[in-house]
Backbone as CSV, one residue per row, in Angstrom:
resi,resn,N_x,N_y,N_z,CA_x,CA_y,CA_z,C_x,C_y,C_z
1,UNK,-57.813,-190.471,-98.256,-57.656,-189.179,-98.912,-58.307,-188.066,-98.093
2,UNK,-59.517,-188.346,-97.582,-60.205,-187.351,-96.782,-59.434,-187.036,-95.510
3,UNK,-58.772,-188.062,-94.946,-57.978,-187.839,-93.734,-56.807,-186.906,-94.020
4,UNK,-56.151,-187.106,-95.166,-55.028,-186.238,-95.543,-55.501,-184.809,-95.749
5,UNK,-56.635,-184.649,-96.463,-57.161,-183.300,-96.687,-57.548,-182.622,-95.380
6,UNK,-58.139,-183.410,-94.481,-58.502,-182.841,-93.175,-57.262,-182.402,-92.402
7,UNK,-56.203,-183.217,-92.467,-54.952,-182.847,-91.794,-54.346,-181.592,-92.389
8,UNK,-54.350,-181.506,-93.730,-53.816,-180.305,-94.378,-54.637,-179.074,-94.032
9,UNK,-55.969,-179.251,-93.974,-56.832,-178.128,-93.628,-56.572,-177.664,-92.190
10,UNK,-56.363,-178.609,-91.302,-56.080,-178.258,-89.907,-54.752,-177.505,-89.787
11,UNK,-53.735,-178.004,-90.508,-52.434,-177.328,-90.486,-52.544,-175.923,-91.062
12,UNK,-53.298,-175.792,-92.160,-53.471,-174.468,-92.765,-54.201,-173.502,-91.856
13,UNK,-55.275,-173.974,-91.214,-56.026,-173.102,-90.296,-55.156,-172.663,-89.114
14,UNK,-54.382,-173.605,-88.587,-53.498,-173.271,-87.460,-52.448,-172.254,-87.870
15,UNK,-51.873,-172.459,-89.058,-50.859,-171.524,-89.547,-51.441,-170.130,-89.744
16,UNK,-52.651,-170.053,-90.297,-53.292,-168.757,-90.499,-53.575,-168.061,-89.167
17,UNK,-54.001,-168.832,-88.167,-54.263,-168.227,-86.855,-52.971,-167.701,-86.225
18,UNK,-51.890,-168.462,-86.392,-50.609,-168.013,-85.830,-50.146,-166.743,-86.521
19,UNK,-50.232,-166.708,-87.851,-49.818,-165.513,-88.598,-50.695,-164.324,-88.234
20,UNK,-52.002,-164.568,-88.093,-52.912,-163.491,-87.707,-52.567,-162.958,-86.317
21,UNK,-52.220,-163.862,-85.404,-51.860,-163.449,-84.045,-50.575,-162.625,-84.048
22,UNK,-49.602,-163.080,-84.833,-48.346,-162.333,-84.918,-48.596,-160.937,-85.494
23,UNK,-49.426,-160.858,-86.529,-49.753,-159.561,-87.116,-50.444,-158.644,-86.124
24,UNK,-51.350,-159.208,-85.314,-52.037,-158.395,-84.313,-51.065,-157.869,-83.260
25,UNK,-50.089,-158.699,-82.866,-49.095,-158.256,-81.880,-48.221,-157.149,-82.462
26,UNK,-47.848,-157.278,-83.731,-47.024,-156.248,-84.378,-47.792,-154.929,-84.456
27,UNK,-49.060,-154.982,-84.824,-49.877,-153.762,-84.857,-50.024,-153.164,-83.459
28,UNK,-50.183,-154.022,-82.471,-50.287,-153.547,-81.092,-48.989,-152.877,-80.647
29,UNK,-47.851,-153.458,-81.075,-46.556,-152.845,-80.768,-46.450,-151.462,-81.393
30,UNK,-46.981,-151.313,-82.599,-46.991,-149.999,-83.222,-47.804,-148.990,-82.430
31,UNK,-48.942,-149.422,-81.865,-49.746,-148.529,-81.033,-48.996,-148.140,-79.759
32,UNK,-48.251,-149.096,-79.192,-47.476,-148.779,-77.988,-46.439,-147.701,-78.299
33,UNK,-45.724,-147.872,-79.411,-44.710,-146.880,-79.786,-45.348,-145.527,-80.052
34,UNK,-46.537,-145.547,-80.611,-47.229,-144.285,-80.917,-47.575,-143.519,-79.648
35,UNK,-47.965,-144.246,-78.594,-48.404,-143.588,-77.359,-47.333,-143.626,-76.263
36,UNK,-46.074,-143.813,-76.650,-45.002,-143.880,-75.656,-44.541,-142.510,-75.181
37,UNK,-44.844,-141.463,-75.928,-44.391,-140.128,-75.559,-44.809,-139.704,-74.161
38,UNK,-46.105,-139.799,-73.822,-46.523,-139.409,-72.464,-45.863,-140.244,-71.366
39,UNK,-45.535,-141.498,-71.679,-44.884,-142.342,-70.670,-43.507,-141.818,-70.323
40,UNK,-42.772,-141.356,-71.330,-41.434,-140.833,-71.072,-41.483,-139.425,-70.470
41,UNK,-42.588,-138.709,-70.728,-42.741,-137.423,-70.063,-42.981,-137.606,-68.566
42,UNK,-43.627,-138.701,-68.208,-43.804,-139.069,-66.794,-42.983,-140.331,-66.538
43,UNK,-41.655,-140.162,-66.534,-40.756,-141.314,-66.501,-40.850,-142.088,-65.188
44,UNK,-41.442,-141.476,-64.181,-41.637,-142.201,-62.932,-42.471,-143.457,-63.108
45,UNK,-43.405,-143.419,-64.071,-44.211,-144.607,-64.357,-43.333,-145.738,-64.869
46,UNK,-42.400,-145.405,-65.755,-41.500,-146.426,-66.306,-40.568,-146.957,-65.219
47,UNK,-40.073,-146.058,-64.365,-39.194,-146.478,-63.272,-39.916,-147.461,-62.353
48,UNK,-41.168,-147.168,-62.067,-41.941,-148.066,-61.200,-42.105,-149.443,-61.834
49,UNK,-42.331,-149.478,-63.153,-42.472,-150.759,-63.831,-41.135,-151.479,-63.976
50,UNK,-40.045,-150.723,-64.080,-38.725,-151.356,-64.073,-38.467,-152.040,-62.729
51,UNK,-38.908,-151.405,-61.662,-38.777,-152.037,-60.345,-39.620,-153.306,-60.281
52,UNK,-40.848,-153.222,-60.795,-41.741,-154.377,-60.754,-41.219,-155.525,-61.616
53,UNK,-40.786,-155.210,-62.843,-40.361,-156.263,-63.767,-38.916,-156.683,-63.563
54,UNK,-38.057,-155.726,-63.166,-36.636,-156.034,-63.082,-36.147,-156.342,-61.691
55,UNK,-36.311,-155.402,-60.777,-35.771,-155.578,-59.423,-36.420,-156.767,-58.733
56,UNK,-37.723,-156.931,-58.888,-38.402,-158.035,-58.232,-38.123,-159.382,-58.909
57,UNK,-37.433,-159.375,-60.040,-37.004,-160.621,-60.689,-35.545,-160.955,-60.388
58,UNK,-34.883,-160.108,-59.602,-33.445,-160.283,-59.385,-33.110,-161.597,-58.699
59,UNK,-33.886,-161.982,-57.699,-33.546,-163.175,-56.925,-33.505,-164.411,-57.812
60,UNK,-34.553,-164.620,-58.595,-34.583,-165.812,-59.438,-33.513,-165.750,-60.525
61,UNK,-33.214,-164.549,-61.031,-32.192,-164.398,-62.052,-30.809,-164.701,-61.470
62,UNK,-30.485,-164.133,-60.324,-29.158,-164.309,-59.739,-28.935,-165.745,-59.288
63,UNK,-29.913,-166.329,-58.619,-29.755,-167.705,-58.139,-29.665,-168.674,-59.312
64,UNK,-30.510,-168.486,-60.324,-30.461,-169.362,-61.494,-29.128,-169.219,-62.231
65,UNK,-28.643,-167.972,-62.381,-27.355,-167.769,-63.040,-26.224,-168.437,-62.300
66,UNK,-26.242,-168.357,-60.971,-25.190,-168.991,-60.173,-25.182,-170.503,-60.382
67,UNK,-26.349,-171.127,-60.335,-26.413,-172.579,-60.485,-26.081,-173.019,-61.916
68,UNK,-26.543,-172.245,-62.907,-26.198,-172.585,-64.293,-24.689,-172.506,-64.510
69,UNK,-24.036,-171.476,-63.963,-22.590,-171.375,-64.077,-21.873,-172.522,-63.385
70,UNK,-22.367,-172.937,-62.233,-21.770,-174.075,-61.545,-21.879,-175.354,-62.362
71,UNK,-23.049,-175.580,-62.934,-23.235,-176.780,-63.759,-22.326,-176.734,-64.982
72,UNK,-22.239,-175.573,-65.638,-21.336,-175.443,-66.781,-19.890,-175.712,-66.379
73,UNK,-19.490,-175.196,-65.211,-18.133,-175.437,-64.746,-17.853,-176.905,-64.517
74,UNK,-18.788,-177.606,-63.871,-18.605,-179.047,-63.625,-18.545,-179.839,-64.929
75,UNK,-19.519,-179.595,-65.798,-19.569,-180.329,-67.060,-18.372,-179.999,-67.941
76,UNK,-18.013,-178.720,-68.002,-16.881,-178.320,-68.828,-15.563,-178.863,-68.308
77,UNK,-15.391,-178.841,-66.987,-14.148,-179.372,-66.416,-13.996,-180.855,-66.715
78,UNK,-15.068,-181.607,-66.545,-14.990,-183.052,-66.802,-14.665,-183.342,-68.262
79,UNK,-15.254,-182.570,-69.169,-15.015,-182.798,-70.595,-13.613,-182.359,-71.006
80,UNK,-13.211,-181.156,-70.593,-11.912,-180.628,-71.011,-10.744,-181.338,-70.340
81,UNK,-10.975,-181.896,-69.167,-9.890,-182.585,-68.466,-9.407,-183.798,-69.250
82,UNK,-10.320,-184.463,-69.947,-9.925,-185.632,-70.735,-9.052,-185.256,-71.923
83,UNK,-9.055,-183.969,-72.312,-8.207,-183.493,-73.402,-7.006,-182.695,-72.875
84,UNK,-6.842,-182.649,-71.577,-5.727,-181.913,-70.995,-5.868,-180.408,-71.089
85,UNK,-7.101,-179.899,-71.158,-7.320,-178.459,-71.323,-8.249,-177.914,-70.242
86,UNK,-8.105,-178.415,-69.033,-9.021,-178.006,-67.975,-8.910,-176.516,-67.659
87,UNK,-7.749,-175.874,-67.950,-7.607,-174.439,-67.690,-8.490,-173.596,-68.597
88,UNK,-8.973,-174.190,-69.686,-9.818,-173.447,-70.627,-11.287,-173.470,-70.232
89,UNK,-11.596,-174.012,-69.059,-12.995,-174.111,-68.676,-13.625,-172.723,-68.518
90,UNK,-12.829,-171.720,-68.154,-13.361,-170.363,-68.055,-13.864,-169.845,-69.388
91,UNK,-13.177,-170.200,-70.469,-13.614,-169.799,-71.808,-14.958,-170.422,-72.135
92,UNK,-15.098,-171.718,-71.822,-16.353,-172.412,-72.107,-17.508,-171.796,-71.330
93,UNK,-17.287,-171.516,-70.058,-18.342,-170.937,-69.220,-18.736,-169.551,-69.728
94,UNK,-17.736,-168.715,-69.994,-18.019,-167.338,-70.395,-18.718,-167.276,-71.754
95,UNK,-18.205,-168.009,-72.739,-18.803,-167.958,-74.070,-20.217,-168.529,-74.066
96,UNK,-20.425,-169.619,-73.331,-21.768,-170.201,-73.267,-22.761,-169.223,-72.662
97,UNK,-22.333,-168.523,-71.619,-23.234,-167.588,-70.951,-23.443,-166.312,-71.762
98,UNK,-22.386,-165.759,-72.322,-22.511,-164.490,-73.040,-23.280,-164.651,-74.346
99,UNK,-23.030,-165.735,-75.062,-23.641,-165.885,-76.378,-25.061,-166.436,-76.323
100,UNK,-25.300,-167.456,-75.488,-26.569,-168.166,-75.555,-27.322,-168.225,-74.230
101,UNK,-26.724,-168.904,-73.254,-27.487,-169.223,-72.053,-27.908,-167.984,-71.279
102,UNK,-27.044,-166.982,-71.211,-27.411,-165.777,-70.483,-28.652,-165.115,-71.039
103,UNK,-28.649,-164.708,-72.311,-29.846,-164.074,-72.866,-31.077,-164.984,-72.893
104,UNK,-30.895,-166.256,-73.281,-32.052,-167.133,-73.471,-32.675,-167.529,-72.134
105,UNK,-31.874,-168.039,-71.210,-32.432,-168.509,-69.935,-33.003,-167.343,-69.136
106,UNK,-32.309,-166.217,-69.104,-32.846,-165.070,-68.370,-34.143,-164.570,-69.004
107,UNK,-34.251,-164.622,-70.334,-35.498,-164.218,-70.989,-36.633,-165.182,-70.669
108,UNK,-36.338,-166.485,-70.635,-37.377,-167.455,-70.269,-37.843,-167.246,-68.830
109,UNK,-36.905,-166.986,-67.928,-37.275,-166.704,-66.540,-38.060,-165.395,-66.438
110,UNK,-37.642,-164.400,-67.218,-38.343,-163.112,-67.229,-39.777,-163.280,-67.721
111,UNK,-39.954,-164.076,-68.775,-41.301,-164.303,-69.304,-42.173,-165.026,-68.286
112,UNK,-41.588,-165.993,-67.586,-42.364,-166.770,-66.615,-42.757,-165.938,-65.407
113,UNK,-41.850,-165.080,-64.955,-42.137,-164.318,-63.749,-42.791,-162.965,-64.063
114,UNK,-42.090,-162.105,-64.800,-42.585,-160.745,-65.033,-43.646,-160.704,-66.134
115,UNK,-43.440,-161.449,-67.227,-44.393,-161.418,-68.329,-45.778,-161.874,-67.903
116,UNK,-45.844,-162.976,-67.175,-47.142,-163.469,-66.715,-47.790,-162.487,-65.748
117,UNK,-46.971,-161.847,-64.901,-47.522,-160.872,-63.952,-48.081,-159.650,-64.670
118,UNK,-47.376,-159.186,-65.708,-47.862,-158.030,-66.476,-49.195,-158.359,-67.131
119,UNK,-49.285,-159.537,-67.730,-50.540,-159.947,-68.374,-51.674,-160.031,-67.367
120,UNK,-51.413,-160.660,-66.224,-52.460,-160.795,-65.211,-52.905,-159.436,-64.680
121,UNK,-51.947,-158.530,-64.494,-52.283,-157.215,-63.961,-53.166,-156.433,-64.932
122,UNK,-52.755,-156.382,-66.204,-53.558,-155.649,-67.186,-54.898,-156.343,-67.411
123,UNK,-54.895,-157.676,-67.434,-56.145,-158.412,-67.617,-57.133,-158.168,-66.491
124,UNK,-56.639,-158.118,-65.261,-57.528,-157.841,-64.132,-58.038,-156.407,-64.169
125,UNK,-57.206,-155.473,-64.615,-57.667,-154.098,-64.759,-58.782,-154.007,-65.797
126,UNK,-58.678,-154.832,-66.844,-59.747,-154.846,-67.850,-61.000,-155.522,-67.296
127,UNK,-60.805,-156.620,-66.565,-61.952,-157.350,-66.028,-62.717,-156.525,-65.006
128,UNK,-62.018,-155.708,-64.242,-62.676,-154.852,-63.245,-63.045,-153.481,-63.811
129,UNK,-62.936,-153.323,-65.135,-63.358,-152.131,-65.861,-62.569,-150.884,-65.472
130,UNK,-61.351,-151.067,-64.982,-60.514,-149.907,-64.687,-60.055,-149.223,-65.976
131,UNK,-59.801,-150.015,-67.015,-59.390,-149.426,-68.292,-60.531,-148.616,-68.903
132,UNK,-61.750,-149.138,-68.808,-62.910,-148.391,-69.316,-63.120,-147.100,-68.538
133,UNK,-62.872,-147.154,-67.229,-63.011,-145.943,-66.419,-61.979,-144.898,-66.820
134,UNK,-60.769,-145.321,-67.144,-59.749,-144.376,-67.612,-60.187,-143.700,-68.902
135,UNK,-60.752,-144.484,-69.823,-61.205,-143.916,-71.092,-62.316,-142.894,-70.860
136,UNK,-63.203,-143.172,-69.912,-64.282,-142.223,-69.613,-63.732,-140.928,-69.009
137,UNK,-62.587,-141.008,-68.333,-61.963,-139.809,-67.751,-60.954,-139.185,-68.704
138,UNK,-60.994,-139.576,-69.995,-60.114,-139.038,-71.036,-58.641,-139.360,-70.767
139,UNK,-58.393,-140.503,-70.129,-57.025,-140.996,-69.919,-56.821,-142.191,-70.831
140,UNK,-55.810,-142.114,-71.687,-55.553,-143.189,-72.638,-54.879,-144.364,-71.929
141,UNK,-55.523,-145.544,-71.861,-54.910,-146.689,-71.185,-53.596,-147.137,-71.834
142,UNK,-53.478,-146.943,-73.145,-52.233,-147.329,-73.820,-51.060,-146.506,-73.286
143,UNK,-51.280,-145.223,-73.080,-50.204,-144.348,-72.599,-49.990,-144.471,-71.099
144,UNK,-51.065,-144.712,-70.339,-50.967,-144.703,-68.869,-50.644,-146.077,-68.293
145,UNK,-51.115,-147.147,-68.944,-50.976,-148.495,-68.379,-50.039,-149.364,-69.198
146,UNK,-50.265,-149.426,-70.511,-49.563,-150.404,-71.343,-48.126,-149.978,-71.638
147,UNK,-47.942,-148.758,-72.143,-46.605,-148.315,-72.555,-45.580,-148.334,-71.416
148,UNK,-45.907,-147.845,-70.195,-44.900,-147.929,-69.119,-44.482,-149.356,-68.795
149,UNK,-45.424,-150.294,-68.833,-45.081,-151.688,-68.552,-44.230,-152.270,-69.671
150,UNK,-44.526,-151.883,-70.894,-43.722,-152.362,-72.021,-42.286,-151.874,-71.896
151,UNK,-42.101,-150.584,-71.700,-40.743,-150.037,-71.632,-40.014,-150.472,-70.366
152,UNK,-40.738,-150.671,-69.279,-40.096,-151.206,-68.089,-39.501,-152.577,-68.333
153,UNK,-40.232,-153.424,-69.061,-39.711,-154.745,-69.396,-38.561,-154.687,-70.384
154,UNK,-38.668,-153.822,-71.385,-37.614,-153.722,-72.406,-36.304,-153.244,-71.795
155,UNK,-36.361,-152.272,-70.922,-35.143,-151.740,-70.297,-34.561,-152.733,-69.298
156,UNK,-35.411,-153.448,-68.590,-34.942,-154.364,-67.551,-34.270,-155.604,-68.129
157,UNK,-34.734,-156.090,-69.273,-34.280,-157.380,-69.770,-32.771,-157.442,-70.031
158,UNK,-32.144,-156.487,-70.739,-30.686,-156.568,-70.932,-29.905,-156.497,-69.621
159,UNK,-30.399,-155.721,-68.664,-29.710,-155.633,-67.375,-29.780,-156.963,-66.635
160,UNK,-30.935,-157.617,-66.683,-31.065,-158.918,-66.038,-30.185,-159.962,-66.709
161,UNK,-30.091,-159.917,-68.047,-29.236,-160.865,-68.752,-27.764,-160.665,-68.393
162,UNK,-27.349,-159.405,-68.261,-25.963,-159.133,-67.875,-25.669,-159.660,-66.476
163,UNK,-26.600,-159.460,-65.543,-26.412,-159.969,-64.189,-26.424,-161.497,-64.159
164,UNK,-27.261,-162.094,-64.985,-27.288,-163.557,-65.079,-25.927,-164.080,-65.541
165,UNK,-25.367,-163.460,-66.586,-24.062,-163.888,-67.072,-22.965,-163.690,-66.048
166,UNK,-22.993,-162.556,-65.327,-21.973,-162.302,-64.309,-22.044,-163.322,-63.182
167,UNK,-23.253,-163.628,-62.728,-23.393,-164.621,-61.673,-23.011,-166.011,-62.167
168,UNK,-23.282,-166.301,-63.437,-22.878,-167.588,-63.981,-21.364,-167.749,-63.996
169,UNK,-20.653,-166.688,-64.360,-19.187,-166.739,-64.355,-18.663,-166.924,-62.930
170,UNK,-19.277,-166.234,-61.972,-18.881,-166.415,-60.572,-19.129,-167.856,-60.128
171,UNK,-20.265,-168.422,-60.527,-20.543,-169.817,-60.195,-19.535,-170.768,-60.801
172,UNK,-19.174,-170.529,-62.067,-18.148,-171.365,-62.695,-16.809,-171.236,-61.999
173,UNK,-16.476,-170.015,-61.571,-15.221,-169.798,-60.850,-15.214,-170.553,-59.524
174,UNK,-16.312,-170.493,-58.782,-16.374,-171.165,-57.488,-16.190,-172.672,-57.624
175,UNK,-16.806,-173.243,-58.655,-16.711,-174.699,-58.820,-15.339,-175.119,-59.328
176,UNK,-14.860,-174.460,-60.385,-13.635,-174.933,-61.041,-12.372,-174.515,-60.301
177,UNK,-12.316,-173.287,-59.824,-11.102,-172.787,-59.165,-11.082,-173.145,-57.685
178,UNK,-12.163,-172.800,-56.985,-12.193,-173.001,-55.534,-12.331,-174.476,-55.171
179,UNK,-13.223,-175.192,-55.878,-13.496,-176.578,-55.502,-12.606,-177.582,-56.231
180,UNK,-12.371,-177.383,-57.516,-11.655,-178.383,-58.312,-10.182,-178.056,-58.512
181,UNK,-9.745,-176.873,-58.142,-8.325,-176.564,-58.151,-7.748,-176.085,-59.464
182,UNK,-8.582,-175.595,-60.378,-8.055,-175.014,-61.611,-7.317,-173.723,-61.263
183,UNK,-6.226,-173.456,-61.975,-5.435,-172.259,-61.703,-6.260,-171.001,-61.966
184,UNK,-6.291,-170.111,-60.973,-7.108,-168.902,-61.077,-6.628,-167.988,-62.204
185,UNK,-5.311,-167.819,-62.334,-4.777,-166.959,-63.390,-5.128,-167.459,-64.770
186,UNK,-5.013,-168.780,-64.967,-5.359,-169.353,-66.271,-6.846,-169.200,-66.556
187,UNK,-7.671,-169.368,-65.525,-9.123,-169.242,-65.688,-9.496,-167.869,-66.224
188,UNK,-8.969,-166.800,-65.581,-9.345,-165.445,-65.968,-8.625,-164.981,-67.225
189,UNK,-7.347,-165.317,-67.382,-6.587,-164.822,-68.534,-7.094,-165.429,-69.834
190,UNK,-7.367,-166.728,-69.848,-7.884,-167.344,-71.070,-9.286,-166.844,-71.393
191,UNK,-10.072,-166.595,-70.359,-11.404,-166.031,-70.592,-11.300,-164.647,-71.229
192,UNK,-10.438,-163.797,-70.708,-10.280,-162.442,-71.237,-9.746,-162.464,-72.664
193,UNK,-8.886,-163.426,-72.969,-8.322,-163.504,-74.316,-9.334,-164.016,-75.333
194,UNK,-10.258,-164.870,-74.885,-11.175,-165.518,-75.835,-12.472,-164.742,-76.046
195,UNK,-12.941,-164.051,-75.016,-14.227,-163.351,-75.121,-14.023,-162.024,-75.831
196,UNK,-14.725,-161.845,-76.945,-14.641,-160.611,-77.724,-15.807,-159.698,-77.344
197,UNK,-15.497,-158.431,-77.159,-16.534,-157.497,-76.693,-17.671,-157.379,-77.705
198,UNK,-17.344,-157.243,-78.990,-18.384,-157.041,-80.001,-19.119,-158.339,-80.319
199,UNK,-18.377,-159.399,-80.638,-18.997,-160.640,-81.091,-19.739,-161.368,-79.983
200,UNK,-19.299,-161.234,-78.768,-19.891,-162.004,-77.675,-20.764,-161.153,-76.763
201,UNK,-20.199,-160.111,-76.185,-20.948,-159.333,-75.190,-22.018,-158.469,-75.856
202,UNK,-21.634,-157.714,-76.896,-22.611,-156.829,-77.545,-23.717,-157.640,-78.215
203,UNK,-23.358,-158.712,-78.901,-24.385,-159.535,-79.543,-25.308,-160.173,-78.514
204,UNK,-24.759,-160.561,-77.360,-25.616,-161.092,-76.305,-26.582,-160.047,-75.794
205,UNK,-26.120,-158.798,-75.666,-27.003,-157.720,-75.237,-28.079,-157.426,-76.291
206,UNK,-27.697,-157.519,-77.565,-28.689,-157.316,-78.637,-29.771,-158.390,-78.552
207,UNK,-29.360,-159.624,-78.339,-30.334,-160.705,-78.186,-31.285,-160.433,-77.032
208,UNK,-30.724,-160.073,-75.881,-31.570,-159.845,-74.713,-32.519,-158.673,-74.928
209,UNK,-32.078,-157.646,-75.657,-32.956,-156.517,-75.961,-34.119,-156.946,-76.853
210,UNK,-33.821,-157.742,-77.879,-34.880,-158.243,-78.766,-35.844,-159.142,-77.994
211,UNK,-35.296,-159.990,-77.124,-36.167,-160.842,-76.314,-37.051,-160.000,-75.397
212,UNK,-36.487,-158.941,-74.843,-37.273,-158.066,-73.971,-38.420,-157.411,-74.715
213,UNK,-38.152,-156.963,-75.947,-39.222,-156.365,-76.759,-40.308,-157.387,-77.043
214,UNK,-39.904,-158.603,-77.432,-40.881,-159.639,-77.774,-41.727,-160.027,-76.564
215,UNK,-41.078,-160.290,-75.432,-41.821,-160.725,-74.242,-42.738,-159.614,-73.743
216,UNK,-42.249,-158.386,-73.690,-43.069,-157.275,-73.198,-44.254,-157.010,-74.120
217,UNK,-44.034,-157.101,-75.439,-45.133,-156.884,-76.377,-46.191,-157.981,-76.242
218,UNK,-45.753,-159.233,-76.138,-46.711,-160.336,-75.994,-47.474,-160.215,-74.683
219,UNK,-46.765,-159.896,-73.595,-47.410,-159.822,-72.283,-48.461,-158.716,-72.237
220,UNK,-48.115,-157.540,-72.738,-49.084,-156.440,-72.715,-50.240,-156.702,-73.677
221,UNK,-49.958,-157.291,-74.829,-51.017,-157.595,-75.798,-52.012,-158.590,-75.217
222,UNK,-51.504,-159.683,-74.639,-52.399,-160.709,-74.097,-53.229,-160.152,-72.952
223,UNK,-52.625,-159.300,-72.119,-53.402,-158.716,-71.032,-54.467,-157.754,-71.530
224,UNK,-54.111,-156.934,-72.519,-55.041,-155.926,-73.030,-56.187,-156.572,-73.808
225,UNK,-55.909,-157.684,-74.481,-56.934,-158.349,-75.291,-57.615,-159.501,-74.559
226,UNK,-57.304,-159.712,-73.289,-57.882,-160.836,-72.560,-59.378,-160.635,-72.355
227,UNK,-60.168,-161.683,-72.469,-61.594,-161.569,-72.127,-61.754,-161.167,-70.668
228,UNK,-62.705,-160.295,-70.359,-62.827,-159.749,-68.993,-63.473,-160.727,-68.020
229,UNK,-62.937,-161.918,-67.934,-63.413,-162.919,-66.981,-62.209,-163.570,-66.317
230,UNK,-62.456,-164.273,-65.209,-61.366,-164.962,-64.525,-60.739,-166.010,-65.438
231,UNK,-61.571,-166.728,-66.174,-61.050,-167.738,-67.092,-60.263,-167.095,-68.226
232,UNK,-60.750,-165.948,-68.701,-60.050,-165.266,-69.784,-58.686,-164.759,-69.356
233,UNK,-58.585,-164.201,-68.170,-57.302,-163.716,-67.665,-56.344,-164.882,-67.438
234,UNK,-56.868,-165.984,-66.903,-56.032,-167.170,-66.694,-55.484,-167.701,-68.016
235,UNK,-56.360,-167.775,-69.035,-55.903,-168.238,-70.345,-54.893,-167.303,-70.971
236,UNK,-55.074,-165.993,-70.804,-54.129,-165.024,-71.351,-52.765,-165.152,-70.689
237,UNK,-52.744,-165.383,-69.380,-51.476,-165.557,-68.673,-50.743,-166.791,-69.167
238,UNK,-51.482,-167.863,-69.378,-50.860,-169.083,-69.910,-50.317,-168.855,-71.313
239,UNK,-51.097,-168.179,-72.158,-50.635,-167.910,-73.524,-49.395,-167.035,-73.529
240,UNK,-49.294,-166.116,-72.582,-48.105,-165.262,-72.512,-46.852,-166.086,-72.299
241,UNK,-46.891,-167.003,-71.338,-45.706,-167.815,-71.041,-45.357,-168.718,-72.219
242,UNK,-46.363,-169.369,-72.791,-46.104,-170.297,-73.903,-45.620,-169.535,-75.134
243,UNK,-46.341,-168.484,-75.514,-45.968,-167.733,-76.714,-44.611,-167.060,-76.559
244,UNK,-44.339,-166.508,-75.378,-43.055,-165.855,-75.153,-41.909,-166.853,-75.230
245,UNK,-42.086,-168.036,-74.659,-41.030,-169.046,-74.697,-40.729,-169.468,-76.127
246,UNK,-41.782,-169.712,-76.910,-41.573,-170.090,-78.305,-40.945,-168.954,-79.107
247,UNK,-41.379,-167.724,-78.843,-40.816,-166.573,-79.552,-39.341,-166.395,-79.218
248,UNK,-38.970,-166.594,-77.961,-37.564,-166.458,-77.556,-36.697,-167.466,-78.295
249,UNK,-37.135,-168.713,-78.335,-36.330,-169.755,-78.983,-36.242,-169.533,-80.492
250,UNK,-37.356,-169.119,-81.102,-37.335,-168.863,-82.545,-36.453,-167.659,-82.879
251,UNK,-36.586,-166.593,-82.113,-35.755,-165.408,-82.348,-34.283,-165.697,-82.080
252,UNK,-34.008,-166.551,-81.103,-32.615,-166.913,-80.832,-31.991,-167.599,-82.031
253,UNK,-32.746,-168.485,-82.660,-32.231,-169.157,-83.855,-31.949,-168.154,-84.971
254,UNK,-32.886,-167.254,-85.226,-32.708,-166.272,-86.300,-31.537,-165.334,-86.007
255,UNK,-31.477,-164.830,-84.777,-30.407,-163.891,-84.426,-29.043,-164.570,-84.466
256,UNK,-28.968,-165.811,-83.995,-27.693,-166.532,-84.034,-27.236,-166.743,-85.465
257,UNK,-28.181,-167.085,-86.353,-27.819,-167.286,-87.763,-27.291,-165.995,-88.377
258,UNK,-27.967,-164.872,-88.121,-27.507,-163.595,-88.669,-26.158,-163.187,-88.084
259,UNK,-25.987,-163.403,-86.811,-24.741,-163.004,-86.164,-23.564,-163.868,-86.610
260,UNK,-23.791,-165.147,-86.783,-22.722,-166.032,-87.269,-22.348,-165.682,-88.694
261,UNK,-23.346,-165.292,-89.489,-23.050,-164.845,-90.855,-22.225,-163.576,-90.828
262,UNK,-22.529,-162.688,-89.853,-21.737,-161.468,-89.719,-20.314,-161.744,-89.291
263,UNK,-20.112,-162.791,-88.436,-18.759,-163.129,-88.012,-17.921,-163.601,-89.192
264,UNK,-18.590,-164.347,-90.099,-17.855,-164.870,-91.254,-17.679,-163.827,-92.350
């Protein structure tokens, strides 16, 4: 009996800590929105962070999208060929990338590369007392440091997801049409007929935007709240990747459920 009570107590304490952490991130997001005005007045700061979070993530996004599309093309061709529908492989590749794999995989890659870097950068600025120095000079760190990085990540994420999906489709085309001999006209025409702009492309962009908000908020929060030590910054960077990955998968489930309900 005591073992069961101890297990329940542990589960309850863990749940309370998770809820408390989520609440703290939401409040932190509210502070970012409150101090976003000066960031947009000096939009060069946001542009610089878009370059850091988006442009410098292009290589891993494009290469990963190409390989994911190739794998989808191979797997889809093998499966559809047994049903005599190998020409429909373009539909499978496009829908998989636009609805799920594009937003989710690109967000996971974004969290691993850009999210961890944002956390480490802000955490090191706190550890070296640069944030405290800004406050002493009457410069708000939320407006000067945190908000530009948040908006740079939010703006970059949908663009990266779109490029991931485009490269995935190119990868599927190279494997199925160029290598396996699927008819090019059938590949593109069936894809165009099956992919709906609102249900597939727009909803995929909405997902990627929500993922960008979640990852950017978690990354900036963990960096800003990190203990000012090397161990603290290291732990915050790890928490950013883990928390962002779990948040992406959980939000994907919720968004997919709402969107499927909207389709029906």
